[in-house]
C-alpha positions in Angstrom: -129.3 -0.1 -77.6 -126.2 -0.9 -79.6 -124.1 -0.6 -76.5 -126.5 -2.9 -74.6 -126.2 -5.5 -77.4 -122.4 -5.2 -77.4 -122.3 -5.8 -73.7 -124.7 -8.8 -73.7 -127.5 -6.8 -72.0 -130.2 -6.7 -74.8 -133.7 -6.6 -73.3 -132.4 -5.7 -69.8 -132.8 -1.9 -70.2 -135.7 0.0 -71.6 -134.4 2.9 -73.7 -136.5 6.0 -74.5 -135.6 9.2 -76.4 -137.0 12.4 -74.9 -136.3 16.0 -74.5 -136.2 16.3 -70.7 -138.8 14.3 -68.8 -141.7 14.9 -71.1 -142.3 11.3 -72.1 -145.1 9.0 -70.9 -142.8 6.1 -70.1 -140.6 8.4 -67.9 -143.6 9.9 -66.1 -145.1 6.5 -65.5 -142.1 5.2 -63.5 -141.1 8.2 -61.6 -139.7 8.9 -59.0 -136.4 7.2 -59.7 -133.6 5.9 -57.4 -130.9 6.9 -60.0 -130.8 9.3 -62.9 -127.8 9.4 -65.1 -127.2 12.2 -67.6 -124.2 12.5 -69.9 -124.9 15.8 -71.6 -123.3 19.3 -71.6 -123.5 21.9 -68.8 -126.3 24.0 -70.4 -128.9 21.2 -70.6 -127.8 19.8 -67.2 -128.5 23.2 -65.6 -131.8 23.6 -67.4 -132.9 20.1 -66.4 -132.0 20.5 -62.7 -135.6 21.2 -61.5 -136.9 18.3 -63.5 -134.2 15.9 -62.3 -135.0 16.9 -58.8 -138.7 16.4 -59.3 -138.2 13.0 -60.8 -135.7 11.6 -58.3 -136.9 10.1 -55.0 -135.6 11.6 -51.7 -132.1 10.3 -51.0 -131.7 9.1 -54.7 -128.6 9.8 -56.7 -127.9 11.7 -59.9 -124.8 11.0 -61.9 -123.9 13.9 -64.2 -121.2 13.8 -66.7 -120.2 15.6 -69.9 -119.2 18.6 -67.9 -115.9 20.4 -68.6 -113.8 20.7 -65.4 -114.1 24.5 -65.3 -117.9 24.3 -65.5 -118.4 21.8 -62.7 -118.6 24.3 -59.8 -121.5 26.1 -61.6 -123.4 22.8 -62.1 -122.8 21.9 -58.4 -124.2 25.3 -57.3 -127.3 25.0 -59.4 -128.0 21.4 -58.2 -127.4 22.5 -54.6 -130.1 25.1 -55.0 -132.4 22.3 -56.2 -131.9 20.1 -53.1 -128.8 18.1 -53.9 -125.6 17.4 -52.0 -122.3 16.7 -53.7 -121.4 13.1 -52.9 -118.3 12.6 -55.2 -116.5 14.5 -57.9 -114.2 12.8 -60.4 -112.1 14.2 -63.2 -110.7 12.4 -66.2 -108.7 14.7 -68.4 -110.8 17.8 -69.1 -114.1 16.2 -68.1 -115.8 16.0 -64.7 -118.4 13.5 -63.4 -120.5 14.5 -60.4 -122.4 12.1 -58.1 -125.1 14.0 -56.3 -127.5 12.8 -53.7 -131.0 14.4 -53.3 -131.7 15.6 -49.8 -134.4 13.7 -48.0 
């Protein structure tokens, strides 16, 4: 919320804190067109089935917080959960993945 305020976007994004997708606000609005997660490899891998279940067909997941050497493992797990790699970008030692959910 501090970042929203700093960028003149207060009130334009609803923020919730949840472990995974177990939150009434998240469940009420699923499926989503876009899910963004900036967390480490372990939680991203663990959340793969939930991200797949909460993303509409042909939606996108943007995953970051992944060390470059871990990115192939994350792609493999998401591939097994119905995702295609759309784009992979690296900045320094970090990778961002843009994945699309198969329709």
